[in-house]
C-alpha atoms as an extended CHARMM CRD file, in Angstrom:
* protein
*
        58  EXT
         1         1  UNK       CA            -45.0120000000     -110.8560000000      107.1350000000  PROA      1               0.0000000000
         2         2  UNK       CA            -41.3690000000     -112.0610000000      105.9260000000  PROA      2               0.0000000000
         3         3  UNK       CA            -38.2630000000     -110.4350000000      105.4440000000  PROA      3               0.0000000000
         4         4  UNK       CA            -35.7190000000     -111.3370000000      102.5000000000  PROA      4               0.0000000000
         5         5  UNK       CA            -32.2820000000     -109.7450000000      102.1690000000  PROA      5               0.0000000000
         6         6  UNK       CA            -31.4800000000     -107.7390000000       99.3880000000  PROA      6               0.0000000000
         7         7  UNK       CA            -28.1980000000     -106.1450000000       99.9520000000  PROA      7               0.0000000000
         8         8  UNK       CA            -27.8520000000     -102.3030000000       99.3000000000  PROA      8               0.0000000000
         9         9  UNK       CA            -31.8250000000     -102.2060000000       98.6840000000  PROA      9               0.0000000000
        10        10  UNK       CA            -32.5440000000      -98.6300000000       96.6250000000  PROA      10              0.0000000000
        11        11  UNK       CA            -36.1820000000      -98.6340000000       95.4930000000  PROA      11              0.0000000000
        12        12  UNK       CA            -38.9580000000     -100.6120000000       95.5910000000  PROA      12              0.0000000000
        13        13  UNK       CA            -42.3300000000     -100.5960000000       93.2480000000  PROA      13              0.0000000000
        14        14  UNK       CA            -45.6370000000     -102.7240000000       93.4980000000  PROA      14              0.0000000000
        15        15  UNK       CA            -46.1630000000     -104.6140000000       90.4710000000  PROA      15              0.0000000000
        16        16  UNK       CA            -49.9210000000     -104.6990000000       89.9200000000  PROA      16              0.0000000000
        17        17  UNK       CA            -50.9680000000     -108.1120000000       91.9290000000  PROA      17              0.0000000000
        18        18  UNK       CA            -47.7610000000     -109.9290000000       91.1800000000  PROA      18              0.0000000000
        19        19  UNK       CA            -45.2530000000     -108.8580000000       93.9800000000  PROA      19              0.0000000000
        20        20  UNK       CA            -42.6230000000     -106.0690000000       93.5100000000  PROA      20              0.0000000000
        21        21  UNK       CA            -39.9340000000     -104.9420000000       91.7370000000  PROA      21              0.0000000000
        22        22  UNK       CA            -36.7340000000     -103.9470000000       94.0030000000  PROA      22              0.0000000000
        23        23  UNK       CA            -33.1380000000     -102.0770000000       92.6770000000  PROA      23              0.0000000000
        24        24  UNK       CA            -29.8320000000     -102.4000000000       94.5170000000  PROA      24              0.0000000000
        25        25  UNK       CA            -27.1750000000     -100.1560000000       94.4070000000  PROA      25              0.0000000000
        26        26  UNK       CA            -25.0210000000     -103.1870000000       93.0750000000  PROA      26              0.0000000000
        27        27  UNK       CA            -26.8960000000     -103.2480000000       89.9840000000  PROA      27              0.0000000000
        28        28  UNK       CA            -29.2700000000     -106.0830000000       90.5440000000  PROA      28              0.0000000000
        29        29  UNK       CA            -33.1210000000     -105.8120000000       89.7360000000  PROA      29              0.0000000000
        30        30  UNK       CA            -35.0170000000     -108.3520000000       91.6290000000  PROA      30              0.0000000000
        31        31  UNK       CA            -38.6680000000     -109.4770000000       91.5490000000  PROA      31              0.0000000000
        32        32  UNK       CA            -40.3260000000     -110.2550000000       94.7260000000  PROA      32              0.0000000000
        33        33  UNK       CA            -42.9870000000     -112.7710000000       94.8030000000  PROA      33              0.0000000000
        34        34  UNK       CA            -45.1710000000     -111.7700000000       97.7190000000  PROA      34              0.0000000000
        35        35  UNK       CA            -47.2970000000     -115.1240000000       97.5400000000  PROA      35              0.0000000000
        36        36  UNK       CA            -43.8270000000     -117.3520000000       97.9460000000  PROA      36              0.0000000000
        37        37  UNK       CA            -42.0170000000     -114.8720000000       99.8640000000  PROA      37              0.0000000000
        38        38  UNK       CA            -38.9610000000     -115.2030000000       97.5700000000  PROA      38              0.0000000000
        39        39  UNK       CA            -36.7760000000     -113.1300000000       95.4390000000  PROA      39              0.0000000000
        40        40  UNK       CA            -35.6390000000     -113.8990000000       91.8270000000  PROA      40              0.0000000000
        41        41  UNK       CA            -32.8740000000     -112.0160000000       89.8830000000  PROA      41              0.0000000000
        42        42  UNK       CA            -34.2890000000     -110.2340000000       86.8980000000  PROA      42              0.0000000000
        43        43  UNK       CA            -31.1160000000     -108.3080000000       85.8940000000  PROA      43              0.0000000000
        44        44  UNK       CA            -27.5070000000     -107.9100000000       86.9760000000  PROA      44              0.0000000000
        45        45  UNK       CA            -26.1000000000     -104.7530000000       85.4420000000  PROA      45              0.0000000000
        46        46  UNK       CA            -22.8300000000     -103.0590000000       85.7910000000  PROA      46              0.0000000000
        47        47  UNK       CA            -25.1970000000      -99.7380000000       86.7450000000  PROA      47              0.0000000000
        48        48  UNK       CA            -25.6670000000      -98.3720000000       90.0720000000  PROA      48              0.0000000000
        49        49  UNK       CA            -29.1040000000      -97.7010000000       90.8080000000  PROA      49              0.0000000000
        50        50  UNK       CA            -30.2920000000      -94.9390000000       93.4190000000  PROA      50              0.0000000000
        51        51  UNK       CA            -33.5120000000      -94.5870000000       95.1140000000  PROA      51              0.0000000000
        52        52  UNK       CA            -35.9310000000      -93.7060000000       91.8990000000  PROA      52              0.0000000000
        53        53  UNK       CA            -38.0210000000      -96.2760000000       90.0030000000  PROA      53              0.0000000000
        54        54  UNK       CA            -41.2490000000      -95.4740000000       88.3930000000  PROA      54              0.0000000000
        55        55  UNK       CA            -43.8630000000      -97.9430000000       86.7740000000  PROA      55              0.0000000000
        56        56  UNK       CA            -44.9990000000      -97.0320000000       82.9750000000  PROA      56              0.0000000000
        57        57  UNK       CA            -47.9120000000      -98.5670000000       81.3420000000  PROA      57              0.0000000000
        58        58  UNK       CA            -47.6000000000      -98.8690000000       77.5820000000  PROA      58              0.0000000000
């Protein structure tokens, strides 16, 4: 188990076998790769996320 620092982390959702998505209160969306223990910024918005994140399969 490792620690990855994401300021003001708001919500976390598992991606099917591919790690996690994390949103932050500062508008960031991060992909956490569990096999490499690192994070990648997916998006940086002027939006402010709270603690709700849902997965929708289409």
